[in-house]
C-alpha positions in Angstrom: 0.0 0.0 0.0 1.3 3.4 -0.9 0.0 6.6 0.7 -1.6 8.7 -2.0 0.5 11.8 -1.5 3.7 9.8 -1.4 2.6 7.9 -4.4 2.0 11.1 -6.4 5.4 12.5 -5.4 7.2 9.2 -6.1 5.7 9.0 -9.6 6.6 12.6 -10.2 10.2 11.8 -9.2 10.4 8.8 -11.5 9.3 11.0 -14.4 12.1 13.4 -13.6 14.6 10.6 -13.4 13.4 9.2 -16.7 14.0 12.5 -18.4 17.4 12.9 -16.8 18.4 9.4 -18.1 17.2 10.2 -21.6 19.3 13.4 -21.3 22.4 11.4 -20.4 21.8 9.1 -23.3 21.6 12.0 -25.7 24.7 13.6 -24.3 26.7 10.4 -24.7 25.4 10.0 -28.3 26.3 13.6 -29.0 29.8 13.2 -27.5 29.1 16.0 -25.1 31.7 17.1 -22.6 32.4 14.4 -20.0 32.0 16.7 -17.0 28.6 17.8 -18.2 27.5 14.1 -18.5 28.9 13.4 -15.0 27.1 16.4 -13.6 23.8 15.1 -14.9 24.6 11.5 -13.8 25.2 12.9 -10.2 21.9 14.7 -10.4 20.2 11.4 -11.3 21.8 9.8 -8.2 20.5 12.6 -6.1 17.0 12.1 -7.6 17.2 8.4 -6.9 18.1 9.2 -3.3 15.0 11.4 -3.0 12.9 8.6 -4.5 14.3 6.2 -2.0 13.6 8.6 0.9 9.9 8.8 -0.2 9.7 5.0 -0.4 11.3 4.5 3.0 8.9 7.0 4.5 5.9 5.2 3.0 7.3 1.9 4.2 7.7 3.2 7.8 4.2 4.8 7.8 2.5 1.7 6.5 4.2 -1.7 6.6 6.6 -1.1 9.5 3.8 0.4 11.6 1.7 -2.7 11.0 4.6 -5.0 11.7 5.5 -3.3 15.0 1.9 -3.4 16.1 1.7 -7.1 15.3 4.8 -7.7 17.4 6.8 -11.0 17.6 8.3 -12.3 14.4 6.7 -9.5 12.3 8.4 -6.9 14.4 11.7 -8.7 14.1 11.2 -9.0 10.3 10.7 -5.2 10.2 13.9 -4.5 12.0 15.8 -6.9 9.7 14.4 -5.2 6.6 15.4 -1.8 7.9 18.9 -2.9 8.8 19.2 -4.5 5.3 18.1 -1.2 3.6 20.6 0.7 5.8 23.4 -1.6 4.8 22.5 -1.4 1.1 22.4 2.4 1.3 25.9 2.6 2.9 27.6 0.4 0.3 29.7 2.1 -2.2 
């Protein structure tokens, strides 16, 4: 389940990312200046970070809330998921 406001913002963010990726593709095809391509690539990464933030917010407000209220194994599963997301976000 996705909260309607978050869903709207996340979809908007994906459209922006899609356009940025098309821009990178054109820049590469046109042999544009490498630093310009890298700058746009970094902007895409920042946009993906914003999208991830929205998705984590939704997950916390919906699924994690439910899992914590359920307690027991579900609560432990929520903790494990959040730890895994944290670990994935800190790789690099």
